[in-house]
N, C-alpha and C positions, 0 to 999 in steps of 0.2 A: 504494500500500500504506500502511496506517495506521502511524503512528509510535508507539513505546512506550518508556517509560523503566522499566527493571527496577532497582529501588532495593533494595540489600541492607541490611537493618536488623538491628542487634544490640542495640538499646535502650541503647546507650552514650550518653555526652554528645554524641557526634558526630551522632546520628541525626536530631535536630530540624533542624539546619542542612542536612543532606544532603537531607532532604525539602523544605525551603524552597527550596533551590537548584533541585532538579528541578522543583518546581511553577512557579517563576519562569520557568524555561526552557520548560516545557511550554506555558505560556500564549502564548509567542511562536511556537511551532511546532505547536501543537495536538496534542501527544502525550498518549497515555494513560499512566497511572502504575500499575505493579504493585509493591506492597510485598512483598518476599520475606524470610522469616525462617526460619532453621534452629534448631530446638529441640535441647536436649541433655538429655533426661530421664535421671534416675538410675534405673537398673533393677537391683534386687537380683539377685544372681547366681543364686539358687535360686528366684526367683519363677516361677510357672506362666505359661503362655502368655496366659491370659485376664487375669491380673493385670498382666503386662507391657503388653499392649495397652491396658488401662484407664489405666495410668500415662502412656503415650505420648499417648493421646487427651486426657487431662486437661491435660497440658503444652501440647499444640497448641492446645486450645480457649482456654486462658488467654493464650497468645501472640497468638492471633487477636484477642481482645478488646483487648489492649494496642495492637495495630496499628490497630484501628478507632478507638480513643480518640485516638491520635496523629493519624490522618487527619482526624478530626472537628475537631481543634484547628487543624491546619496546612494542610489542603488545601481550597481553595475548592470550592464546589458545582459550579462550571463545569467542573471537571476530572474526567474519568472515572477512577475508581480501582478497582483490584482487589487481592486479597490471596492470598498463597500461603504457607502455613505447613506445614512438614514436618520430621520428625526425620531425613529422608534428607539425605545430604551434598550441599552445593551443587554438587559436581562431577558429580552425577547429575541433579539437578533443573534446573540452569541450562541444559545443552545441550538438554533436552527443551523448555524454555520458548523457547529461541532458535530451535528448529525450527518454532515456530508462525508463521503468516503475518503478521509485523510487521517493520518496520524498527526494530531495537532499539538502544538504548544501555544499557550496564550501569553502574550507579553504585555505587561503594564509598567508604568513608571511610578516610583514612590516619591512623594513630595514631603519636604520639611514643613514645620508649622512655625518657624521663626527661630532665630539663633539662640534665644534664651529658653525655648521650650523643647521638650523631648519630641522626637519624631515618632509619629504614629502612622499606621496604615490609614490613608485617606478614606473617606466614605465610599467613593466609587470603587477603590481597590478592595475594601472590605466586602462590599456587596458582591463583587465578582468572585472573590475567593470563597465567600460563604455559599454562593448559589451556583457555582460552576463545578460540574463533575468532570473536570479535566485539569491536568497539571498546569499551573500558572507560574510564569517567570516574572518576578517582581524586581525591578531594577532601580538602584539609586542613580542619581543624576550624573555622576562623574565617570561612568564607564562607557566606552564606545568600542571596545574590542573584546572578542570572546577568547576565553582560555579555560581549560578543564584539567589543569595539572593536579589540583587537589580538590577533592569533593568530600564534604563533611555531611554525614546523615544523622540527624537527631532521631533517637529511638526512645519511645516512651514505654512504660511498663503496662499501663492500662489500655491506652490507645496505641495498639501495636502498629508497626509499619505495614503499609499496603504494598506488599511485595509485587503484585501484578503491575501496579502503577509505577513502582520504582523500575521494574524491568522495562516497561514501556518508555520511560524517560531515558534510560541508559541506551536505548536504541539510537538516540540522538548524539551519543558520546563515543568518540574514538577510543578504543580500549588501550591503545598504545600510550605510554608515558602518562598514565592516569592512576592516581592512588585514591582510595576511598577509606575514610575513617568513620566507623559507626560509633556514635557516642551517646551518652545519657547524662542529663543534668539531675543529680540526686539532691533530695532535700536533706537537711541535717539529720543524722541518725537513721537514715533510711536503710533498710535491708536491701543490699544490692546484689545478693547472691543470684537471684533469679535473672535479673536484667544482665548481669555479667555473663551468664550462660547464653542468653539470647544474643548478646553482642558478639560473643565468640562464634556462635553458630552462623551468624550473618557474615562475619568476616571470612569464615571458611567457605561459605556458599559461593562467594564471589571471587575467591582467590584464584580460580582458574582463568579469570578474564581480566582482573585488575590486581594491582598491588593493594592489599587490604590490611587494616588493623582496627583496633577498637580501644575506647577509653571511657572512663567514668570520672566526672568532675563532681565532687561532693563536699559537704561541710562548708566552712566559711570561705573556702577559696574557689568555690565552683565557678563563680563569674570571672574572677581574675584568671583562673586556670584555663578556662576555655578561650578567653581573650588572648592569652599568650600563645595559644595554638592556632586559632582561626584568624584573629585580627592581625595578620602580618602584612596586609596590603600587597599580597602577591597573587598568583593565579589560583583563585579559590572559588568554590561554589558551595553554598549552604542549602541543604535540603531538609524540610520539615514536613510533618504530616498535618493536614488540616484537622482542626479540633483537638490536636494534642495539647498537652499542658504548656508547652513552650510558646504556643500561640494564644491560648485561652487565659493563662495566668498573667495578670497585669504586669507583675514584676519581670517575668521572663520575656514577655512580649516587648516591653519598653527597652529592656537590655538588648534583646535580639535585634530589634529594628534600629534603635538609635546607635548602639555601640558597635555592633557587628556589621550590619548592612549599610547604614548610612555613613558613619565615620570610617568604618573599615573598607568601604567600597566593595562589598561582597554581594554578588547576585544571590537572591533568595528564591528557591524553588519550593512551591507548595504543592504537595501531592494530595489528590482528593481522597 
């Protein structure tokens, strides 16, 4: 089945790097690119149907031209690119696109909330991650080139890893020169014997395709310990499971998004 990257574009300052990153990756995995944009036309409350349709059509046509201009500048001719512009909410259009016969990754940009505030997943990103049964690639602003030298996979004890979706994601990754570390963030005094066994099993399962290892970060040094490993500002990817504690717990999510993803410039992969 053909691979496809669905890249959500809002024409913000994040859009160019998001496209560049997807293009760089697609050249390694031969994936097509679909640029997806949702318009927000202003419709006068008392406008007639024909007038409303005209306004929507004009807004969509203008957005399509902007997408094509971006693509002409940023996407090489060797990559097959398509466009989808609609005023209809992402929550409706995205499932329809994901139902098409492709192996998809969905790309979204992560935005900060101000220099003195912690970075959180924005409302659009949260809705997409929460309601999309597909792997999502969430990108901080500063990255424009793809690398997969080191992959870190967060593993929970209660919400265990979706192996099928992890395998699907790894189809987009070249096995050569790639290491995978399966890790767990433990609470203070947590019994880690069971999760240690799970991590070891995961490491052994993928050892025939990748260089693998595993780690547990626990007690008072769990945040500093993982930052020392992951937040090296080198070629890294961080994978987490949707609805796992690392995304649902406010402390871990704030740490994950702000310290690792945003400040550490680490792409975040969310498995369904």
